[in-house]
N, C-alpha and C positions, 0 to 999 in steps of 0.2 A: 634383486636381493642384496641387502647390505652385507658386505664382508668385513669392513673395518670402519670404526667410528672413533675419532679422536676429538676431544674437547679441551680447550685451553683457556684459562682465565675467564670462565663463565660463572658468575656468582661465587659460590663456595668451591667450585672446581678449579684447581690449579692446572692439573694436567692428567687426564685419564685417557686410556685407550681400551676399546672393547673389540674383540674379534667375534663376529657372529657367524653361525652356521645355519644350514637349512633346518627347518622344523620349528617347533614351539620353544621359545626362550622366554623365561620370566625374570623379572627384576623385583626383588623384595627388599625391605629394609624398614627401619623405624620411621614413624611420621617425622618429617622434617629432615631426613637424612640427605635428601638431594635427588630423589627419584624424579621429581618434576623438572629439575634442572636438565636432566638428560633428555626429557621430552622437549624442553625449550631448545636444546641443541638440535634435536631432530626437526623441530619446527623451522629453525633457521635454515637447515639444509633443504627443507621443502619450500623455501622462498617466502615464508611468512615474515611479518614486520618484526624488527628488533631494534631496541634503543640503547642508549649509553648506560641505562640503569642495569643492564645485564652484565656489564663489564666488571670484573673482579676489582675491588679497591686496590690501588697501587699499580694496576696494569693500564696500558694505553689502549688495548683492544682485546676483544674476545674472538677466538678463532675456532671454527668447527670444520673438520675435514672428514670426508667419507669416501669410500670406494664401494661401488655397487656393480652388480652384474645384471644386464638386461635379460629378457626372456630369450634373446638370441645368443646369449653367452658372451657378449662384448662387455668390456670393463668401462665404467664411467667414473671419473674422479671429480669430486665436488669440493670446493673450498668456499667458506663464507666467513667474512670478518665483520665485526661490529665495533666501531671506534667510539671514543669519548666525544669526538667531533666529526661531523660528516656522516654520510650514509654507509660507509664501509665499502668493501669490494666483494665481488662474486666471480668465481672462476669455474669453468667447466673444462676438464681435461687440460688445465693449465692456461686456458685462454680467458681473458677478462670479458665478461658478458653482462648484459643488463639483468636485473633481478627477475624480470618477467620471464626471460629465457630459462633461468634456473628453475623458476616455478613450473613452467611448462614441462621441462625435462623431468623434474622430480615427480610430477603428477603421474608420469608413466611408470614410475618405479615404486613409489611409496604411497600408502593410503593410511592416514593418521586419524585416529578417533580419540579425542581428549575427554576429560571428565565432564566438560560442559557442552559437548557437542550434541547431546540429546535435545538441547534447546532447538536444534534444527527441526525437530518433530512438532514443535509448538506453533510453527508458522506454516500455514497451508500453501503459501507460494512455493515453499521448498518441496512440498509433496508433488506439485505439478512438475517442478524441475527434475525431481528424481524419476518420476514416471517417464518423462521424455528421454532421460538418459537411458533408462532401462529399455524403452521401446525403440531407441535409435531414431527418434523423430526430430532430433535437433535441426538437421538441414531443412526439413519441411517447416518447422516452426520458424526458422530464420527467414524463410521465403514468405511465410504468412506475416511476419513482423514487418518486412519491407512493404508489403502490399497495404497493411494497416496504416503505416506511417504515410504512405502516398495518399491513402483515402482521407486521412485526417487533414493532410495538406490541402487537398481539393475541397474538403468541407469548409476549411477556414477561408479559402478563396471565394467559395460560394457565399458565405456569410458576409464577406467584405463587399462583394458585388451587390448583395441584397441590401446591405446598409447604405451603400452609395446610391442604389436605385431609389431609395426612399428620399434621399436628399437631392435627387437628380434635378427636379424642376427648379427649385430655388437656386441651386448651385449653377445651373446653366444660365439663369438670368444674370447672376453676378459675373460669370465668365464672359458672357456676351458684352456686358457693359464695359468691363475692363479692357477687353480686346478692342472694341470700337474706340474707346478713349485713347488707347496707346497708338492704334493705327492712324486715327485722325490726326494725332499730334505730328506724325511723320518725322520722328526724331532721326537725325543722321549721326553716325559716329564722328566725334570731334566737333560737332556743331557748336557746342557751348564754348569751346575754346576760340573758335572763329568769331563768334558773336562778342566775346569779351575783348578780343583784339580790335574788332571794328568799333566797339563802343569807346575804347580808349583813344582811337584815332579821332573820332568825331568830337569827343570832349576836348581835344587839344588842337582843333582845326586852326584857330587864329595863330597859335604858336608855330604850327607847321608852316603857315604862309610866311610868317616873318623869317623863319629860319631858311626856307627855300629861297626867298629874295636875297637874303644875305649871302647864301652860298653861291647863287648865280652871279652876283656882283663880284665876288672873289674870284670866281672861275673865268668870267667872260667879259664883264663890263668894267669900264673905268681904266684910267692910266696905270693903275697898279694891279690889274687883274692878272691871273696866271697866264692866260693866253697872250696878253700884251707883253708881259715880261719875257715869255719864251721867245717871242718874235725879236725883241730887242737883244736877248742873249745870243740868238743865232747870228744877228748882224755883227755884233761885237766880235764874236769868235771868228767869223769869216774875215773881217778886217785884220785881226790878229794873225790868222794863218797866212794872209798875203804878205805880211811882214816877216813872220818867223815860221819856217816850215814845221817846226816842232808842234805847232798848234793845229796842223791840218786835220789830224785825226779827231781832235776835240771839237772842231768846227762842224763835224758831221753829227748833228744831234739826232738821236733815235727818233724815227717817225712816230713810233708808238706814243711818245710823250704828247705830241700834238693831237694824235687820234684819241688818246684817253681823255684829254682835257675837252676835246670837242664833244665826245660822247657824253661826258658828265654834264657839260653845258646844255646839250640838247635835252637830256633827261630832266634837268632842273627846269628848263624852259617849258616842257610839257606839264610839269607839276604846277608851274606858276599859273598856267591857264586852266588847270583842272578845277572843277567845281565840286565842293563837298556835298554829301547828301543833305537833304533838308532836315530841319529840326524834328519833323515827324518820324524820320527814320530812327533817331535815337530813342524815341518813345517806343517804337515797334521792337527795337532790340531789347529794351528793358522789359517789355511785356513778354517777349519770347523767353528771355533768361529766367524770368519769374515762373513761367510755365514749366520750363525744364527742371528748375529746382523743386517745384511742387511734385513733379513726377519722380524725382530722385527720392524725395521723402516717402513716397507711397510704394515705389516699385523697385528701387535699387539705387545704389550710390553713384553709379556711372551709367551713361547711355547704353553701353554694351550690356550691362547687367539688366537694364530695362528691356532691351531687345531679347535677351535670353529668357527673361521672365515671360515675355510675350509668347515665345515658342512653347514654354511649359504650359501656359494657359491654353494655347491651341491644342496641344497634345491631350490635356485633361478634357477639353471640350469634345475632342474626338472620342476619347474613352467613354464619356458620358452618353454621347450620341449612339455609340455602339454597345452600350452596356447591356441592353436586353439580349442582343445576340451573343455576347460573351457569357452572360448568365446562363443562357440556354445551352451553350457549348459546354460550360462547366457542369451543368446538370447531366449532360450526356456522358461526360468523362466520369462523373461519380457513379452513374449507372453501370458503366463498363467495369470500373474499379470494384464496386460492390460485388458484381458477379464473379470477378476473378478472386476476390477475397473469400467469398463463400465457398467457392470450389476448393480452395486450399484449406480453409478452416474445416470444411466437412470431411475432407480426406484426413486431416490431422485428428479430428474427433473419432473417426472410425478406427484409425490405427491405435489411438490411445485406449479406446474401449476394449479392443482386443488384448492389448498389453496389460490393461488394468486387471482383467480377469486372470491372466497368467501370473501377474505379479502377486495378486491377492492369494492365489493358491500356493505360490512358492513361499511367501512370507508366513502363511499359516502353517506350512510344513516345517519351516525353520523354527518358528517359536514353539512348535510342538516338541521339537528336539531339545529346546531350551527350557523344558519344564512346564510350558503352558499348553498341556496336552489337549484340553477341550476348548481352547480359545478359538474364536473366529476372527479373521482379519479380512477386511474388504477395502479395496481401493475404489472409492466412490467417484465416478467420473460423470458429472452432470453437464449437459450441453445447454447453454442459454442462447436461444435464437428467437428474436422477435419477428413478427411478420406484419407489415413490411419491415425489412431490415433497415435501420437508420445508420448512416455513415458514422455518426458520433458514437455508435455502440461498438465500433471495430476496436478490438484489443490486440496488442502485440502477440499475446499468448494464444489467441484463437478464441473459440466460443465456450471453452470448458472451464469448470471449476472442479478441482481435484482435492479430495481430502481422504486421509487414512482413517478408517473406522475400525473399532475393535470391540469384541465381546469377550471379556476374560472368563466369564462364568457361563456354563451351559444354561440354556433356557432364557437368557437375557438378550435383548436386542443389541445389535452393534451400535456404538455411539462414537462420537469424535474422540480419537486417540488423545488429542491435545487437552481434552477436558477431564477424562476419567482415568487415564493411565497413571499408575504409581511410578515412583522413581525407578524401582527394580524392573517394572514392565517396560518403561521407556528404554532402559539400558539393553534389555533383551531384544526389543524390537529394533533398536539401532544396530545391534550385532547382526540380527537377521538381515537387515537392509544392506549392511556392509558385505555380508556373505553372499547375498542373492546375486546370481549371475557370475560370481567370481570363479566358480568351479569350471567354467568354460575356458578360462585362461589359466596361466600358471606363472610362477616366477616373481610375483609381486611381493613387496614387504608390507605387511599389515600390522600397524602399531596400535595397541589398545591401552589407553591410560586409565586404569581402574574401571574396567568394564564391569567389575563385580559390585559396583555401588548399589546398595539397597537389596542385595540378595545374600543367600546363605543356604546351608544344608543341601538338599537334593538339587535345588535350582543351581547352586554354584557348581555342583558336579556336572550337571547337564551343560552349563556354559563351558566348562573345561573340556568336556568331550567334543563340543562343537569347535572350540578353538584348536584342539588337536586334529580334528577332521580337516579343518581349513589348512593346517600346517602340513598336510600331506602334499598339497599342491602349491602352497605359498610359505614364505618365511613369516612367522607370526612372532611379534615381540609384545609382551604383555606385562604391564606393571600391576601388581596385585597385592592384596593383604590377606587373601584367603588361602589356607593350606590346601583345600581341595583343588584349586586351580594350579597352584605351584607344584603339586605332586604329579601333575600330568606332563610337565615340561620335559623336553629332551635336554635343555640347557638351563642352568640356574645361576643368576648373578645376584650377589648381595651388595646393597649400597650402604655404606657406613659413613658417619660424620664424626670427626675427631677434632679436638682443639689442641694445637701444638704451638708453643711460644706465642700465646695470645692471638693466634689466627685459626680460623675454622677451615677445615679441609674436608672435602668429600672424596671417598675412595670407592672403587668398584673391584670386586673379587669374583672370579668364576669359581663356583663351588664344586668340590669333589663330593663323593657319595656321603661321607661321614659329616662333612660340614653342611651338606644339604639336609641330612637327617636332623641336625641340630637346629637349622634355620626353620624347617617346617614344624618342628616341635615348639619353637618359639612362637610361630604363628598360631599354633593350636592352643598353647598354654600361657603365653606371656613370658615374663622373665624367669619364672620358677619352673625350670625344666626338670622333670623326674625321669627315672629310668623307664617307667611305664610310658611316659610321654614320648621318649625317644623310640621306644619299641613301636608305639602306635604310628609315629611318623615314618619309621622304617617300613612297616607293613603297608602304609598308604602309598609310599613311593613304589614299593615292589608291585602292588596291585595296579596302580595307575600308569606308572612309567615303565614297568617291566624290568626294574633294576634290582 
């Protein structure tokens, strides 16, 4: 139940505060005074979308604050801001929370019906959703939905296997050819680099011989070779050390010098005698490299990629070889899933049919109280089940189509509500749906924005009586233009719009008895209020509100 509502900088509202009490409260005012802006504020509190167009010109943000009491009596503080830039902020009990959390919390406290919400009745999918809410079958429906989704997944897998089975023979031939071709080539990682290195050596064989001979002569042969010069250097240093002790240490040449030169000379000598591969080897290398490049163009830019591609070909071949078995296993899985789906869907259908009968009787009783005394209301729950059941027919919502049917006039068959109901009938059916089942709970706030659309006279009085009846267990807030409804209220607020210093302002005032008499007289007669009109309004309030 909403106790306090404050709205700042929302459209024409600069700053207003409303204190609500239990029972039926009505808000009235001239068209365009700002009643819908208060509903916009309540919608923001309920977590609905709000944009910068709601912010009053000259302000940076619009802010709506509310305090409400739960059915258990605890207080909840809600604050919602909408800025010119960015999504705004949402607080629950002073804690910043995501908008979804606010929406979930508000849905437990406030039930809001706007002027256009009867469009809900024009779409049959909403009829099914409402029936499931009424029947308490949401958990079973969610379980059915999961099974249906799994069934469709299996069905897609079966179709894939069947499609691949059709291509199986031709694809296997292609796979076998490619696998044999790659395996026959026997490609090794790094082989192409090795071959290019060997090709480079073979192409430069003569130059290598010349350079090896030159290096061997420098290291070992001739009077000026490194080995000869090292021997001469050792002899000279020895003679020098015999004369001058200071050169004794220098005379001891590191043995490693001679060893290194010897090893180098030996290595060069082996290369001098080595024979290069015959010319045919170069041709073989060129042919092998050409083969590898061809495979790279067909199967991958590197040998490792070609080998990975080969692994994938083998895996696909295995899939195709085993495809019949996998198709058969998928068929068995589909059979088990169909059986599970039908068990759940049949349970769901049975519970829906039971609830449909109860809901139809309840709504029929409700609309009778709202002036449609002879009208019939039927919740038509039709089960669609083919035999044999195809997996592709599995729907998330089960096997049922649900539609609300109505027969407004005695003797006429019931027909789809969405096709034949007038605006006034839609409003009353919507009120009946909002009221259905609510009497089992208490403490909610039910907001009705112009529920009186399209009605008048005795029907309006019937609607007012039902609103007052709801207000015994719930807080009911109603925006109305009808004096019949306004006269039943326990609390009456008037919305006014004034222009001050070239700015438009919306104000709210809670009316005392005399102001209320004047307001209801205005609703009855317009701007020309007579003493007779005031007396009629006073009698209407006395009779309907007991004041």
